C-alpha positions in Angstrom: -57.2 -10.6 -96.6 -59.1 -13.7 -95.7 -60.5 -13.8 -92.3 -61.0 -17.5 -92.5 -57.3 -18.2 -92.4 -56.5 -16.1 -89.3 -55.7 -18.3 -86.3 -57.1 -17.4 -82.9 -54.6 -15.6 -80.6 -52.4 -17.9 -78.5 -52.0 -17.6 -74.8 -48.4 -16.5 -75.3 -49.4 -13.6 -77.6 -52.2 -12.5 -75.2 -49.8 -12.5 -72.3 -47.1 -10.6 -74.2 -49.7 -8.0 -75.3 -51.0 -7.6 -71.7 -47.4 -7.2 -70.4 -46.6 -4.5 -73.0 -49.8 -2.7 -72.3 -49.3 -2.9 -68.5 -45.7 -1.7 -68.8 -46.8 1.2 -71.0 -49.5 2.2 -68.6 -47.1 2.1 -65.6 -44.5 4.2 -67.5 -47.1 6.8 -68.5 -48.4 6.9 -65.0 -44.9 7.2 -63.5 -43.5 9.6 -66.1 -43.1 12.5 -63.6 -41.2 10.3 -61.2 -39.0 9.0 -64.1 -38.3 12.5 -65.3 -37.4 13.7 -61.8 -35.2 10.6 -61.3 -33.5 11.3 -64.6 -32.7 14.9 -63.5 -31.6 13.8 -60.0 -29.3 11.2 -61.5 -27.7 13.8 -63.7 -29.0 12.6 -67.1 -28.1 9.6 -69.1 -24.5 9.6 -67.9 -25.6 9.5 -64.3 -28.1 6.7 -65.0 -25.5 4.6 -66.8 -23.0 5.3 -64.0 -25.7 4.2 -61.5 -26.2 0.9 -63.4 -22.6 0.3 -64.0 -20.8 1.5 -60.9 -23.8 1.6 -58.5 -23.6 5.4 -57.9 -24.9 8.2 -60.0 -22.2 10.6 -58.9 -18.6 10.8 -60.1 -16.1 9.9 -57.4 -14.9 13.5 -56.7 -18.5 14.6 -56.2 -19.3 11.5 -54.1 -16.5 12.5 -51.7 -17.8 16.0 -51.4 -21.4 14.7 -50.8 -20.1 12.3 -48.2 -18.3 15.1 -46.4 -21.5 17.2 -46.5 -23.5 14.2 -45.1 -21.0 14.1 -42.1 -21.3 17.8 -41.5 -25.1 17.5 -41.7 -25.1 14.8 -39.0 -22.9 16.9 -36.8 -25.2 19.9 -37.4 -28.1 17.9 -36.1 -26.1 17.1 -33.0 -25.1 20.7 -32.6 -28.7 21.9 -32.8 -29.5 19.5 -30.0 -26.5 20.8 -28.0 -27.5 24.4 -28.3 -31.0 23.5 -27.0 -29.4 21.8 -24.0 -27.2 24.8 -23.3 -30.2 27.1 -23.5 -32.0 24.9 -21.0 -29.0 24.9 -18.7 -28.7 28.7 -18.9 -32.4 29.2 -18.2 -32.2 26.8 -15.3 -29.2 28.6 -14.0 -31.0 31.9 -14.3 -34.1 30.6 -12.5 -32.0 29.0 -9.8 -29.9 32.2 -9.3 -33.1 34.3 -9.1 -34.4 32.0 -6.4 -31.2 32.4 -4.4 -31.3 36.3 -4.7 -32.4 38.0 -1.5 -35.9 39.4 -1.7 -35.2 42.9 -0.3 -34.9 45.6 -2.9 -31.7 47.0 -1.3 -29.8 43.8 -1.8 -30.6 43.1 -5.5 -27.7 41.8 -7.5 -26.3 43.6 -10.5 -25.4 41.8 -13.8 -21.8 41.0 -12.8 -22.9 39.6 -9.4 -25.6 37.6 -11.1 -23.1 36.1 -13.6 -20.8 35.3 -10.7 -23.6 33.4 -8.9 -24.5 31.6 -12.2 -21.0 30.3 -12.7 -20.6 29.4 -9.1 -23.7 27.3 -9.2 -22.9 25.9 -12.7 -19.2 25.9 -13.2 -19.5 23.6 -16.3 -21.6 26.2 -18.1 -18.7 28.4 -19.2 -16.7 25.3 -20.3 -19.7 23.8 -22.2 -20.2 27.1 -24.1 -16.5 27.4 -24.9 -16.3 23.8 -26.2 -19.5 24.2 -28.2 -18.3 27.4 -29.8 -15.0 25.7 -30.8 -17.0 22.8 -32.3 -19.1 25.2 -34.4 -16.0 26.9 -35.6 -14.4 23.5 -36.5 -17.6 22.5 -38.3 -17.6 25.7 -40.3 -14.0 25.1 -41.3 -14.8 21.6 -42.4 -17.7 22.9 -44.5 -15.6 25.5 -46.1 -13.0 22.9 -47.0 -15.5 20.8 -49.0 -14.8 21.2 -52.7 -17.9 22.0 -54.8 -16.3 21.2 -58.2 -18.7 23.8 -59.7 -21.6 21.4 -59.0 -24.9 23.1 -58.3 -26.2 20.4 -55.9 -23.0 20.5 -53.8 -23.1 24.3 -53.8 -26.7 24.3 -52.7 -26.1 21.9 -49.8 -23.0 23.8 -48.7 -25.1 27.0 -48.6 -27.9 25.4 -46.7 -25.5 23.9 -44.1 -23.7 27.2 -43.8 -26.9 29.0 -43.1 -27.8 26.4 -40.4 -24.3 26.9 -38.8 -24.9 30.7 -38.8 -28.2 30.3 -37.1 -26.7 28.2 -34.4 -23.7 30.5 -34.0 -26.1 33.5 -33.7 -28.1 31.7 -31.0 -24.9 31.0 -29.1 -23.8 34.6 -29.5 -27.1 35.7 -28.1 -26.6 33.4 -25.1 -23.1 34.6 -24.5 -24.2 38.3 -24.8 -27.1 37.7 -22.3 -24.5 36.4 -19.8 -22.0 39.2 -20.6 -19.2 36.8 -21.2 
């Protein structure tokens, strides 16, 4: 090999080499993210579907995930509503305690206290009943979502189901505290 006959590198070859080295460095640096994305997108079929169709999920799974997204949004609202109902119940309790006569002989029993609560806040019973019905409807919608034996859909259904149970238990605790 004769070194005399080698031409100096051109700007184009230097730029191409720099681009290849930069791309390789970025891919090596981002390999964990790429592997994670590959797994999230359900392998090569999911990546090809993402490029071709614009969604990595097959249509039947996309429908299930969209339904779960709707349930999740409604769960966020339900969690806010249970907090509002709890505040209303506590406020009603505090207001009813303030209106209770101070003498020990005239203290109200639980039934009388509940009566006073619902006289002062007639919407309380209605709000609790409507909210309970909404939770039952939400649970039914969640149960109707098909998982198609997909682990991600099953996991989301289980997580949302657990959230519904927590809110239902909280509501049951409130109802029990009011002896409804």
